[in-house]
C-alpha positions in Angstrom: 0.1 -0.4 0.2 1.2 3.5 -0.8 1.4 5.9 1.7 0.6 9.2 1.3 3.4 11.5 3.1 2.2 15.2 1.8 0.1 17.0 0.0 1.3 20.9 -1.2 -1.5 23.2 -2.1 -1.2 27.0 -2.4 -3.3 28.3 0.4 -4.4 31.2 -2.2 -5.6 28.7 -5.0 -7.4 26.6 -1.8 -9.2 29.7 -0.7 -10.2 30.7 -4.7 -11.2 27.0 -5.1 -13.3 27.5 -1.7 -15.4 30.6 -2.8 -16.1 29.2 -6.2 -17.5 26.0 -4.4 -18.9 27.0 -1.1 -22.2 29.0 -3.1 -22.9 25.6 -4.8 -22.7 23.6 -1.6 -25.0 26.0 0.2 -27.5 25.3 -2.5 -26.9 21.6 -2.4 -27.4 21.6 1.2 -30.5 23.6 0.6 -32.3 21.3 -1.8 -31.5 18.4 0.5 -32.7 20.1 3.7 -36.2 20.6 1.4 -36.4 16.9 -0.2 -36.5 16.4 3.9 -32.8 14.9 4.9 -31.6 16.6 8.1 -28.4 18.9 7.9 -26.3 16.3 9.6 -27.2 13.8 7.2 -26.6 16.2 4.6 -22.9 16.6 5.8 -22.5 13.2 6.7 -23.4 12.1 3.3 -21.5 15.0 1.9 -18.6 14.3 3.9 -18.1 10.6 2.6 -18.7 11.6 -1.1 -15.5 13.8 -0.8 -13.8 11.3 1.3 -14.3 8.8 -1.9 -13.3 11.6 -4.0 -10.0 12.3 -2.5 -9.2 8.7 -2.1 -9.3 8.2 -5.6 -7.4 11.4 -6.6 -4.3 10.2 -4.3 -4.7 6.5 -5.0 -5.4 5.6 -1.2 -7.9 3.0 -0.2 -11.3 4.5 1.3 -13.0 3.3 4.6 -16.2 2.8 4.6 
């Protein structure tokens, strides 16, 4: 198994990316709330999806 030693990401680029993603994330949360899911359910589901994508991006196994 490969071990992830470090990831280097520019703080400025990360902040810019967050600025782009945050409004869409809030829209997603709002739509899911309208569908009857709790904020906790939504955030856990988003967290799990992000973890899966992150694991694929860095080629490490994901934990389920």
